N, C-alpha and C positions, 0 to 999 in steps of 0.2 A: 401558871399556865396547858391549857390540857391538851396530852400528846394528840394525837390522831390516831382513831380504827380501822390503818388499811381496808383489812379483811372483814368493815362491816361496808366502808365503800365499794370492793369488790364486789360484795354479794350483792349491794342495790345493781351495781354498772350489769350482770348477768342476769340476776330478776326483769329490768326491762329488756333484754337483749333479749331472750328468752320471751317477753312476753311484746314485744317487736314482730320480730318471727314469726310469734301464734298469729297476731292480727292478718302478716303479710302471708301465709299458709291457708288461714279462712279466705280471706280475699283471695284468693291464685279459685280456692278450691269452689266460690260462687258460682267466678264469674265463668269454671269448668261448667258446673250446675247450670247457667243462662245458657250456653253454646252447644251442646249432648243435651235434649230437655229426653228426657226418661222413657223407653216402651214407652206399647202396650194392656197389658197386664195377659196372660195369656197367649201370647204371641209371639215366635221365637223369630229372630230378625232376621237370621238367615234358612231362613224356611223360604221354597219357593212360593207362588201361587194358582202353580196345575196342578189340579188332581190328579 
């Protein structure tokens, strides 16, 4: 019987964990972008409307 390659299994778990974290971060970022639409170009959001 072949001996198990634990380092390969560990690497596969690490890759899966990283992929899951990246997907979660991307989902979180898209939710953040949807909640805060980008400001209009050419306008300063902190500027007042008085002349």
